[in-house]
py3Dmol code that shows the C-alpha trace and the ligand (Angstrom):
import py3Dmol

protein = """\
ATOM      1  CA  UNK A   1     122.902  55.083 124.537  1.00  0.00           C
ATOM      2  CA  UNK A   2     123.588  51.306 125.092  1.00  0.00           C
ATOM      3  CA  UNK A   3     121.080  50.712 122.205  1.00  0.00           C
ATOM      4  CA  UNK A   4     123.181  52.640 119.792  1.00  0.00           C
ATOM      5  CA  UNK A   5     126.347  50.873 121.077  1.00  0.00           C
ATOM      6  CA  UNK A   6     124.767  47.395 120.587  1.00  0.00           C
ATOM      7  CA  UNK A   7     123.375  48.304 117.171  1.00  0.00           C
ATOM      8  CA  UNK A   8     126.338  50.021 115.830  1.00  0.00           C
ATOM      9  CA  UNK A   9     127.842  47.983 112.967  1.00  0.00           C
ATOM     10  CA  UNK A  10     129.167  51.098 110.885  1.00  0.00           C
ATOM     11  CA  UNK A  11     132.614  51.330 112.342  1.00  0.00           C
ATOM     12  CA  UNK A  12     134.872  48.662 110.987  1.00  0.00           C
ATOM     13  CA  UNK A  13     137.014  46.925 113.557  1.00  0.00           C
ATOM     14  CA  UNK A  14     135.060  48.431 116.433  1.00  0.00           C
ATOM     15  CA  UNK A  15     132.887  46.383 118.541  1.00  0.00           C
ATOM     16  CA  UNK A  16     130.151  47.753 120.983  1.00  0.00           C
ATOM     17  CA  UNK A  17     132.540  48.060 123.757  1.00  0.00           C
ATOM     18  CA  UNK A  18     135.017  50.096 121.808  1.00  0.00           C
ATOM     19  CA  UNK A  19     132.215  52.384 120.726  1.00  0.00           C
ATOM     20  CA  UNK A  20     131.131  52.708 124.306  1.00  0.00           C
ATOM     21  CA  UNK A  21     134.504  53.565 125.452  1.00  0.00           C
ATOM     22  CA  UNK A  22     134.783  56.226 122.803  1.00  0.00           C
ATOM     23  CA  UNK A  23     131.705  57.677 124.021  1.00  0.00           C
ATOM     24  CA  UNK A  24     132.570  57.759 127.447  1.00  0.00           C
ATOM     25  CA  UNK A  25     136.008  59.275 126.665  1.00  0.00           C
ATOM     26  CA  UNK A  26     133.974  62.007 124.951  1.00  0.00           C
ATOM     27  CA  UNK A  27     131.796  62.551 127.800  1.00  0.00           C
ATOM     28  CA  UNK A  28     134.731  62.740 130.169  1.00  0.00           C
ATOM     29  CA  UNK A  29     136.627  65.048 127.966  1.00  0.00           C
ATOM     30  CA  UNK A  30     133.443  67.456 127.658  1.00  0.00           C
ATOM     31  CA  UNK A  31     132.927  67.286 131.555  1.00  0.00           C
ATOM     32  CA  UNK A  32     136.524  67.968 132.290  1.00  0.00           C
ATOM     33  CA  UNK A  33     136.869  70.635 129.577  1.00  0.00           C
ATOM     34  CA  UNK A  34     134.662  72.923 131.709  1.00  0.00           C
ATOM     35  CA  UNK A  35     137.481  72.976 134.434  1.00  0.00           C
ATOM     36  CA  UNK A  36     140.143  75.179 133.485  1.00  0.00           C
ATOM     37  CA  UNK A  37     143.037  73.623 135.631  1.00  0.00           C
ATOM     38  CA  UNK A  38     143.511  70.285 137.092  1.00  0.00           C
ATOM     39  CA  UNK A  39     145.928  69.604 139.878  1.00  0.00           C
ATOM     40  CA  UNK A  40     146.643  66.202 141.316  1.00  0.00           C
ATOM     41  CA  UNK A  41     148.064  65.708 144.799  1.00  0.00           C
ATOM     42  CA  UNK A  42     150.056  62.479 144.991  1.00  0.00           C
ATOM     43  CA  UNK A  43     152.233  60.669 147.433  1.00  0.00           C
ATOM     44  CA  UNK A  44     154.426  57.582 147.324  1.00  0.00           C
ATOM     45  CA  UNK A  45     152.677  56.139 150.362  1.00  0.00           C
ATOM     46  CA  UNK A  46     149.702  56.752 152.634  1.00  0.00           C
ATOM     47  CA  UNK A  47     149.914  58.888 155.996  1.00  0.00           C
ATOM     48  CA  UNK A  48     152.119  61.678 154.806  1.00  0.00           C
ATOM     49  CA  UNK A  49     149.490  64.237 154.928  1.00  0.00           C
ATOM     50  CA  UNK A  50     148.406  64.036 151.255  1.00  0.00           C
ATOM     51  CA  UNK A  51     144.577  64.605 151.999  1.00  0.00           C
ATOM     52  CA  UNK A  52     145.373  67.424 154.366  1.00  0.00           C
ATOM     53  CA  UNK A  53     147.635  69.250 151.747  1.00  0.00           C
ATOM     54  CA  UNK A  54     144.946  68.648 149.179  1.00  0.00           C
ATOM     55  CA  UNK A  55     141.991  70.133 151.099  1.00  0.00           C
ATOM     56  CA  UNK A  56     144.218  73.092 152.305  1.00  0.00           C
ATOM     57  CA  UNK A  57     145.542  73.832 148.973  1.00  0.00           C
ATOM     58  CA  UNK A  58     142.030  73.833 147.625  1.00  0.00           C
ATOM     59  CA  UNK A  59     140.744  76.122 150.315  1.00  0.00           C
ATOM     60  CA  UNK A  60     143.856  78.463 149.606  1.00  0.00           C
ATOM     61  CA  UNK A  61     143.116  78.668 145.977  1.00  0.00           C
ATOM     62  CA  UNK A  62     139.401  79.299 146.734  1.00  0.00           C
ATOM     63  CA  UNK A  63     140.338  82.048 149.176  1.00  0.00           C
ATOM     64  CA  UNK A  64     141.828  84.009 146.209  1.00  0.00           C
ATOM     65  CA  UNK A  65     138.465  84.136 144.764  1.00  0.00           C
ATOM     66  CA  UNK A  66     138.700  81.159 142.238  1.00  0.00           C
ATOM     67  CA  UNK A  67     135.959  78.668 141.701  1.00  0.00           C
ATOM     68  CA  UNK A  68     137.428  75.532 143.217  1.00  0.00           C
ATOM     69  CA  UNK A  69     136.325  71.766 143.160  1.00  0.00           C
ATOM     70  CA  UNK A  70     137.995  69.090 145.206  1.00  0.00           C
ATOM     71  CA  UNK A  71     137.771  65.483 144.068  1.00  0.00           C
ATOM     72  CA  UNK A  72     138.967  62.772 146.516  1.00  0.00           C
ATOM     73  CA  UNK A  73     139.670  59.475 144.551  1.00  0.00           C
ATOM     74  CA  UNK A  74     141.539  57.897 147.353  1.00  0.00           C
ATOM     75  CA  UNK A  75     139.688  54.713 148.005  1.00  0.00           C
ATOM     76  CA  UNK A  76     141.996  53.669 150.799  1.00  0.00           C
ATOM     77  CA  UNK A  77     141.576  56.768 152.962  1.00  0.00           C
ATOM     78  CA  UNK A  78     138.847  59.073 151.596  1.00  0.00           C
ATOM     79  CA  UNK A  79     139.497  61.502 154.285  1.00  0.00           C
ATOM     80  CA  UNK A  80     138.196  64.706 152.589  1.00  0.00           C
ATOM     81  CA  UNK A  81     134.542  64.547 153.880  1.00  0.00           C
ATOM     82  CA  UNK A  82     135.932  64.442 157.503  1.00  0.00           C
ATOM     83  CA  UNK A  83     138.498  67.336 156.831  1.00  0.00           C
ATOM     84  CA  UNK A  84     135.687  69.478 155.628  1.00  0.00           C
ATOM     85  CA  UNK A  85     132.941  68.356 157.980  1.00  0.00           C
ATOM     86  CA  UNK A  86     130.980  66.891 155.267  1.00  0.00           C
ATOM     87  CA  UNK A  87     130.659  63.188 156.428  1.00  0.00           C
ATOM     88  CA  UNK A  88     127.391  61.529 155.901  1.00  0.00           C
ATOM     89  CA  UNK A  89     126.313  64.320 153.385  1.00  0.00           C
ATOM     90  CA  UNK A  90     124.001  62.708 150.800  1.00  0.00           C
ATOM     91  CA  UNK A  91     124.920  62.982 147.168  1.00  0.00           C
ATOM     92  CA  UNK A  92     122.142  63.777 144.800  1.00  0.00           C
ATOM     93  CA  UNK A  93     121.899  62.188 141.336  1.00  0.00           C
ATOM     94  CA  UNK A  94     120.031  63.796 138.517  1.00  0.00           C
ATOM     95  CA  UNK A  95     119.523  62.544 135.018  1.00  0.00           C
ATOM     96  CA  UNK A  96     122.545  64.522 134.136  1.00  0.00           C
ATOM     97  CA  UNK A  97     124.819  63.322 137.041  1.00  0.00           C
ATOM     98  CA  UNK A  98     125.903  63.639 140.507  1.00  0.00           C
ATOM     99  CA  UNK A  99     125.495  67.110 142.166  1.00  0.00           C
ATOM    100  CA  UNK A 100     128.741  67.675 144.167  1.00  0.00           C
ATOM    101  CA  UNK A 101     128.429  68.646 147.864  1.00  0.00           C
ATOM    102  CA  UNK A 102     129.101  72.123 148.659  1.00  0.00           C
ATOM    103  CA  UNK A 103     131.477  72.899 151.465  1.00  0.00           C
ATOM    104  CA  UNK A 104     130.763  75.831 153.941  1.00  0.00           C
ATOM    105  CA  UNK A 105     133.415  77.874 152.056  1.00  0.00           C
ATOM    106  CA  UNK A 106     131.602  77.305 148.767  1.00  0.00           C
ATOM    107  CA  UNK A 107     133.792  74.765 147.320  1.00  0.00           C
ATOM    108  CA  UNK A 108     132.317  71.857 145.408  1.00  0.00           C
ATOM    109  CA  UNK A 109     133.374  68.462 146.938  1.00  0.00           C
ATOM    110  CA  UNK A 110     133.180  64.931 145.675  1.00  0.00           C
ATOM    111  CA  UNK A 111     134.691  62.035 147.452  1.00  0.00           C
ATOM    112  CA  UNK A 112     134.488  58.348 147.091  1.00  0.00           C
ATOM    113  CA  UNK A 113     133.877  58.406 150.761  1.00  0.00           C
ATOM    114  CA  UNK A 114     130.348  59.725 150.188  1.00  0.00           C
ATOM    115  CA  UNK A 115     129.529  56.295 148.520  1.00  0.00           C
ATOM    116  CA  UNK A 116     131.263  53.958 150.949  1.00  0.00           C
ATOM    117  CA  UNK A 117     129.206  52.814 154.123  1.00  0.00           C
ATOM    118  CA  UNK A 118     132.464  52.241 156.002  1.00  0.00           C
ATOM    119  CA  UNK A 119     136.139  51.958 155.575  1.00  0.00           C
ATOM    120  CA  UNK A 120     135.755  48.162 154.926  1.00  0.00           C
ATOM    121  CA  UNK A 121     133.776  48.789 151.943  1.00  0.00           C
ATOM    122  CA  UNK A 122     136.908  49.940 150.011  1.00  0.00           C
ATOM    123  CA  UNK A 123     138.770  46.735 150.909  1.00  0.00           C
ATOM    124  CA  UNK A 124     136.089  44.541 149.512  1.00  0.00           C
ATOM    125  CA  UNK A 125     135.878  46.464 146.183  1.00  0.00           C
ATOM    126  CA  UNK A 126     137.923  44.698 143.587  1.00  0.00           C
ATOM    127  CA  UNK A 127     140.160  46.720 141.210  1.00  0.00           C
ATOM    128  CA  UNK A 128     138.081  46.826 138.019  1.00  0.00           C
ATOM    129  CA  UNK A 129     135.122  47.733 140.164  1.00  0.00           C
ATOM    130  CA  UNK A 130     137.006  50.599 141.561  1.00  0.00           C
ATOM    131  CA  UNK A 131     138.081  51.808 138.150  1.00  0.00           C
ATOM    132  CA  UNK A 132     134.604  51.560 136.722  1.00  0.00           C
ATOM    133  CA  UNK A 133     133.356  53.682 139.616  1.00  0.00           C
ATOM    134  CA  UNK A 134     135.996  56.200 139.423  1.00  0.00           C
ATOM    135  CA  UNK A 135     135.420  56.500 135.708  1.00  0.00           C
ATOM    136  CA  UNK A 136     131.726  57.280 136.389  1.00  0.00           C
ATOM    137  CA  UNK A 137     132.645  59.545 139.152  1.00  0.00           C
ATOM    138  CA  UNK A 138     134.959  61.535 136.817  1.00  0.00           C
ATOM    139  CA  UNK A 139     132.508  61.516 133.885  1.00  0.00           C
ATOM    140  CA  UNK A 140     129.298  62.184 135.787  1.00  0.00           C
ATOM    141  CA  UNK A 141     130.029  64.861 138.532  1.00  0.00           C
ATOM    142  CA  UNK A 142     128.412  68.152 137.478  1.00  0.00           C
ATOM    143  CA  UNK A 143     131.221  70.344 138.284  1.00  0.00           C
ATOM    144  CA  UNK A 144     130.079  73.134 135.935  1.00  0.00           C
ATOM    145  CA  UNK A 145     132.671  75.889 135.113  1.00  0.00           C
ATOM    146  CA  UNK A 146     135.412  75.809 137.568  1.00  0.00           C
ATOM    147  CA  UNK A 147     138.805  77.520 137.708  1.00  0.00           C
ATOM    148  CA  UNK A 148     140.578  74.555 139.476  1.00  0.00           C
ATOM    149  CA  UNK A 149     139.985  71.004 140.341  1.00  0.00           C
ATOM    150  CA  UNK A 150     142.294  69.671 143.036  1.00  0.00           C
ATOM    151  CA  UNK A 151     142.418  65.888 142.908  1.00  0.00           C
ATOM    152  CA  UNK A 152     143.332  63.930 146.043  1.00  0.00           C
ATOM    153  CA  UNK A 153     144.996  60.862 144.383  1.00  0.00           C
ATOM    154  CA  UNK A 154     145.299  57.272 145.904  1.00  0.00           C
ATOM    155  CA  UNK A 155     148.903  56.984 147.187  1.00  0.00           C
ATOM    156  CA  UNK A 156     151.471  54.874 145.362  1.00  0.00           C
ATOM    157  CA  UNK A 157     152.220  54.311 141.766  1.00  0.00           C
ATOM    158  CA  UNK A 158     150.168  51.075 141.126  1.00  0.00           C
ATOM    159  CA  UNK A 159     147.384  50.311 138.616  1.00  0.00           C
ATOM    160  CA  UNK A 160     144.848  52.324 140.416  1.00  0.00           C
ATOM    161  CA  UNK A 161     146.681  55.715 140.030  1.00  0.00           C
ATOM    162  CA  UNK A 162     147.909  54.767 136.497  1.00  0.00           C
ATOM    163  CA  UNK A 163     144.158  54.106 135.400  1.00  0.00           C
ATOM    164  CA  UNK A 164     143.040  57.401 136.972  1.00  0.00           C
ATOM    165  CA  UNK A 165     145.788  59.464 135.145  1.00  0.00           C
ATOM    166  CA  UNK A 166     144.380  58.045 131.908  1.00  0.00           C
ATOM    167  CA  UNK A 167     140.915  59.285 132.737  1.00  0.00           C
ATOM    168  CA  UNK A 168     141.997  62.911 133.268  1.00  0.00           C
ATOM    169  CA  UNK A 169     142.691  64.615 130.040  1.00  0.00           C
ATOM    170  CA  UNK A 170     144.984  67.536 130.005  1.00  0.00           C
ATOM    171  CA  UNK A 171     145.875  67.594 133.714  1.00  0.00           C
ATOM    172  CA  UNK A 172     147.984  70.551 134.624  1.00  0.00           C
ATOM    173  CA  UNK A 173     150.460  68.914 137.034  1.00  0.00           C
ATOM    174  CA  UNK A 174     151.078  67.072 140.188  1.00  0.00           C
ATOM    175  CA  UNK A 175     151.945  68.163 143.513  1.00  0.00           C
ATOM    176  CA  UNK A 176     153.948  65.359 145.265  1.00  0.00           C
ATOM    177  CA  UNK A 177     153.697  65.256 149.155  1.00  0.00           C
ATOM    178  CA  UNK A 178     156.557  63.684 150.950  1.00  0.00           C
ATOM    179  CA  UNK A 179     158.062  63.615 154.621  1.00  0.00           C
ATOM    180  CA  UNK A 180     161.685  64.101 155.575  1.00  0.00           C
ATOM    181  CA  UNK A 181     162.281  60.390 156.311  1.00  0.00           C
ATOM    182  CA  UNK A 182     164.208  58.228 153.829  1.00  0.00           C
ATOM    183  CA  UNK A 183     161.769  55.707 153.361  1.00  0.00           C
ATOM    184  CA  UNK A 184     159.112  58.203 152.235  1.00  0.00           C
ATOM    185  CA  UNK A 185     161.813  59.709 150.032  1.00  0.00           C
ATOM    186  CA  UNK A 186     162.359  56.641 148.068  1.00  0.00           C
ATOM    187  CA  UNK A 187     158.736  56.536 147.497  1.00  0.00           C
ATOM    188  CA  UNK A 188     158.816  60.106 146.235  1.00  0.00           C
ATOM    189  CA  UNK A 189     161.448  59.217 143.726  1.00  0.00           C
ATOM    190  CA  UNK A 190     158.973  56.652 142.309  1.00  0.00           C
ATOM    191  CA  UNK A 191     156.157  59.276 142.150  1.00  0.00           C
ATOM    192  CA  UNK A 192     158.521  61.517 140.199  1.00  0.00           C
ATOM    193  CA  UNK A 193     159.280  58.711 137.759  1.00  0.00           C
ATOM    194  CA  UNK A 194     155.682  57.745 137.523  1.00  0.00           C
ATOM    195  CA  UNK A 195     154.662  61.218 136.570  1.00  0.00           C
ATOM    196  CA  UNK A 196     157.485  61.400 133.926  1.00  0.00           C
ATOM    197  CA  UNK A 197     156.407  58.069 132.513  1.00  0.00           C
ATOM    198  CA  UNK A 198     152.694  59.224 132.150  1.00  0.00           C
ATOM    199  CA  UNK A 199     153.622  62.705 130.962  1.00  0.00           C
ATOM    200  CA  UNK A 200     152.115  64.580 133.798  1.00  0.00           C
ATOM    201  CA  UNK A 201     153.946  67.841 134.560  1.00  0.00           C
ATOM    202  CA  UNK A 202     155.511  67.934 138.102  1.00  0.00           C
ATOM    203  CA  UNK A 203     154.417  71.328 139.767  1.00  0.00           C
ATOM    204  CA  UNK A 204     156.702  70.325 142.686  1.00  0.00           C
ATOM    205  CA  UNK A 205     157.354  68.610 145.971  1.00  0.00           C
ATOM    206  CA  UNK A 206     156.076  69.430 149.413  1.00  0.00           C
ATOM    207  CA  UNK A 207     158.031  68.346 152.365  1.00  0.00           C
ATOM    208  CA  UNK A 208     155.221  67.870 155.116  1.00  0.00           C
ATOM    209  CA  UNK A 209     155.736  66.964 158.828  1.00  0.00           C
ATOM    210  CA  UNK A 210     159.125  68.879 158.513  1.00  0.00           C
ATOM    211  CA  UNK A 211     160.120  70.327 162.011  1.00  0.00           C
ATOM    212  CA  UNK A 212     157.622  70.832 164.842  1.00  0.00           C
ATOM    213  CA  UNK A 213     155.616  74.018 165.787  1.00  0.00           C
ATOM    214  CA  UNK A 214     155.966  74.252 169.682  1.00  0.00           C
ATOM    215  CA  UNK A 215     152.358  74.712 171.024  1.00  0.00           C
ATOM    216  CA  UNK A 216     153.603  77.292 173.840  1.00  0.00           C
ATOM    217  CA  UNK A 217     155.871  79.620 171.955  1.00  0.00           C
ATOM    218  CA  UNK A 218     154.766  78.785 168.205  1.00  0.00           C
ATOM    219  CA  UNK A 219     158.400  78.604 167.002  1.00  0.00           C
ATOM    220  CA  UNK A 220     159.525  75.639 164.796  1.00  0.00           C
ATOM    221  CA  UNK A 221     161.887  73.133 166.306  1.00  0.00           C
ATOM    222  CA  UNK A 222     163.685  70.682 164.089  1.00  0.00           C
ATOM    223  CA  UNK A 223     162.973  67.396 165.801  1.00  0.00           C
ATOM    224  CA  UNK A 224     164.234  65.056 163.101  1.00  0.00           C
ATOM    225  CA  UNK A 225     166.125  65.452 159.980  1.00  0.00           C
ATOM    226  CA  UNK A 226     164.695  67.939 157.593  1.00  0.00           C
ATOM    227  CA  UNK A 227     165.430  69.035 153.945  1.00  0.00           C
ATOM    228  CA  UNK A 228     165.518  65.618 152.581  1.00  0.00           C
ATOM    229  CA  UNK A 229     162.430  66.513 150.239  1.00  0.00           C
ATOM    230  CA  UNK A 230     164.295  69.649 149.086  1.00  0.00           C
ATOM    231  CA  UNK A 231     167.540  67.508 148.256  1.00  0.00           C
ATOM    232  CA  UNK A 232     165.660  64.956 146.438  1.00  0.00           C
ATOM    233  CA  UNK A 233     163.757  67.672 144.510  1.00  0.00           C
ATOM    234  CA  UNK A 234     167.146  69.270 143.549  1.00  0.00           C
ATOM    235  CA  UNK A 235     168.631  65.867 142.579  1.00  0.00           C
ATOM    236  CA  UNK A 236     165.584  64.929 140.406  1.00  0.00           C
ATOM    237  CA  UNK A 237     165.300  68.399 139.007  1.00  0.00           C
ATOM    238  CA  UNK A 238     161.836  69.205 140.124  1.00  0.00           C
ATOM    239  CA  UNK A 239     160.648  72.458 141.902  1.00  0.00           C
ATOM    240  CA  UNK A 240     160.774  72.432 145.685  1.00  0.00           C
ATOM    241  CA  UNK A 241     157.519  74.092 146.889  1.00  0.00           C
ATOM    242  CA  UNK A 242     157.903  74.410 150.717  1.00  0.00           C
ATOM    243  CA  UNK A 243     158.143  72.692 153.835  1.00  0.00           C
ATOM    244  CA  UNK A 244     155.195  72.386 156.410  1.00  0.00           C
ATOM    245  CA  UNK A 245     155.870  71.803 159.998  1.00  0.00           C
ATOM    246  CA  UNK A 246     154.240  69.284 162.213  1.00  0.00           C
ATOM    247  CA  UNK A 247     151.494  71.644 163.871  1.00  0.00           C
ATOM    248  CA  UNK A 248     149.201  70.245 166.433  1.00  0.00           C
ATOM    249  CA  UNK A 249     146.640  72.780 165.241  1.00  0.00           C
ATOM    250  CA  UNK A 250     146.325  70.870 161.718  1.00  0.00           C
ATOM    251  CA  UNK A 251     145.141  68.010 163.557  1.00  0.00           C
ATOM    252  CA  UNK A 252     142.739  70.222 165.739  1.00  0.00           C
ATOM    253  CA  UNK A 253     141.665  71.830 162.510  1.00  0.00           C
ATOM    254  CA  UNK A 254     141.147  68.591 160.725  1.00  0.00           C
ATOM    255  CA  UNK A 255     139.145  67.107 163.611  1.00  0.00           C
ATOM    256  CA  UNK A 256     136.943  70.060 163.821  1.00  0.00           C
ATOM    257  CA  UNK A 257     136.302  70.041 159.942  1.00  0.00           C
ATOM    258  CA  UNK A 258     137.619  73.734 159.553  1.00  0.00           C
ATOM    259  CA  UNK A 259     140.666  73.693 157.353  1.00  0.00           C
ATOM    260  CA  UNK A 260     143.880  74.972 158.829  1.00  0.00           C
ATOM    261  CA  UNK A 261     144.368  77.580 156.320  1.00  0.00           C
ATOM    262  CA  UNK A 262     141.183  79.348 157.344  1.00  0.00           C
ATOM    263  CA  UNK A 263     141.178  78.358 161.008  1.00  0.00           C
ATOM    264  CA  UNK A 264     144.749  79.293 161.564  1.00  0.00           C
ATOM    265  CA  UNK A 265     145.638  81.665 158.735  1.00  0.00           C
ATOM    266  CA  UNK A 266     148.694  83.253 160.499  1.00  0.00           C
ATOM    267  CA  UNK A 267     150.325  79.971 161.442  1.00  0.00           C
ATOM    268  CA  UNK A 268     153.685  79.278 159.604  1.00  0.00           C
ATOM    269  CA  UNK A 269     152.214  76.243 157.911  1.00  0.00           C
ATOM    270  CA  UNK A 270     149.140  77.884 156.670  1.00  0.00           C
ATOM    271  CA  UNK A 271     151.089  80.893 155.348  1.00  0.00           C
ATOM    272  CA  UNK A 272     153.400  78.517 153.456  1.00  0.00           C
ATOM    273  CA  UNK A 273     150.462  76.592 152.071  1.00  0.00           C
ATOM    274  CA  UNK A 274     148.913  79.973 150.731  1.00  0.00           C
ATOM    275  CA  UNK A 275     152.353  80.835 149.009  1.00  0.00           C
ATOM    276  CA  UNK A 276     152.376  77.500 147.556  1.00  0.00           C
ATOM    277  CA  UNK A 277     148.767  77.908 146.255  1.00  0.00           C
ATOM    278  CA  UNK A 278     149.564  81.238 144.529  1.00  0.00           C
ATOM    279  CA  UNK A 279     152.904  79.783 143.193  1.00  0.00           C
ATOM    280  CA  UNK A 280     150.743  76.885 141.501  1.00  0.00           C
ATOM    281  CA  UNK A 281     148.406  79.574 140.203  1.00  0.00           C
ATOM    282  CA  UNK A 282     151.232  81.587 138.641  1.00  0.00           C
ATOM    283  CA  UNK A 283     152.861  78.516 137.118  1.00  0.00           C
ATOM    284  CA  UNK A 284     149.570  77.026 135.421  1.00  0.00           C
ATOM    285  CA  UNK A 285     147.958  80.284 134.540  1.00  0.00           C
ATOM    286  CA  UNK A 286     151.134  81.723 132.845  1.00  0.00           C
ATOM    287  CA  UNK A 287     151.278  78.364 130.777  1.00  0.00           C
ATOM    288  CA  UNK A 288     147.691  78.706 129.642  1.00  0.00           C
TER     289      UNK A 288
END
"""
ligand_1 = """\
27
ADP
P 147.516 60.854 153.840
O 146.401 61.472 152.933
O 148.719 60.980 153.218
O 147.069 59.463 154.121
P 146.325 62.533 155.865
O 146.239 64.048 155.086
O 145.179 61.771 156.132
O 147.535 61.676 155.121
O 147.137 62.911 157.234
C 147.329 61.812 158.264
C 147.350 62.515 159.553
O 148.411 63.397 159.700
C 146.008 63.346 159.992
O 145.745 62.934 161.215
C 146.437 64.670 159.799
O 145.625 65.641 160.539
C 147.951 64.611 160.205
N 148.758 65.675 159.592
C 149.007 65.854 158.301
N 149.815 66.848 158.166
C 150.185 67.351 159.328
C 150.979 68.417 159.809
N 151.830 69.138 159.096
N 151.044 68.586 161.120
C 150.355 67.806 162.065
N 149.637 67.003 161.513
C 149.405 66.710 160.373
"""
view = py3Dmol.view(width=600, height=400)
view.addModel(protein, "pdb")
view.setStyle({"model": 0}, {"cartoon": {"style": "trace"}})
view.addModel(ligand_1, "xyz")
view.setStyle({"model": 1}, {"stick": {}})
view.zoomTo()
view.show()
């Protein structure tokens, strides 16, 4: 392929790098074209529960019988391998590409975390190196035919998320995760504007860490202000998908590698996540 690119003199005004870019774009389109629906999970900043929500939405979708892939491109905190107890699993590479790691629930999973020796690795990778690697990851993972690909995005609205959106053709939409606190809400406004700028449909906003599930009686207590995410969604004219309370069982489930929606399927947060997954399915499947 490189040989072709170097010797290509037939396309006026296109140098080898442009040609290579076109080939890569085609490969990317071809690979991603086998996946019916691509859902981004975004947040304005880290620590709001974005990866937890991405993993649990993917599991909730797969529990409905859909073929689901989960892709973690969050270089700064690739927590998906931990959340699904897949840490240290080897990624096999064939001539055709990388074989995704299979979770115990039959989901196909790929994460930058599988390629990093430790967290510090992410820090030393420079921007263009990260983007090049992510492009390869998107282009070369052998997802096969899938109904859904849930993508755990890097937080924020900087160059990295921007470059990744350009690499995901025909994305169905983004779910934006926020918390009730005002600071996070300012960030979510930026995420909404980001999606609008790059033409990604907004599937809705989830307010995570909203209220607290009492470990004794399991009822939800409103410790802090809640409803900010809902107000924000209304003002910004985007759908509000639901509130997930702080539930110590989410942390336990995350630590044990068994996703909350399967480990505690009757818990309030798990029920809401299941409803959100169904709502997303209805939205994207009626559009296609
Ligand atoms: P992000 O991807 O936004 O950086 P994570 O998904 O890694 O955030 O979550 C950060 C921490 O918060 C994790 O320890 C996770 O278990 C915990 N967490 C997320 N959502 C909840 C929740 N609703 N209740 C309790 N703990 C939560």
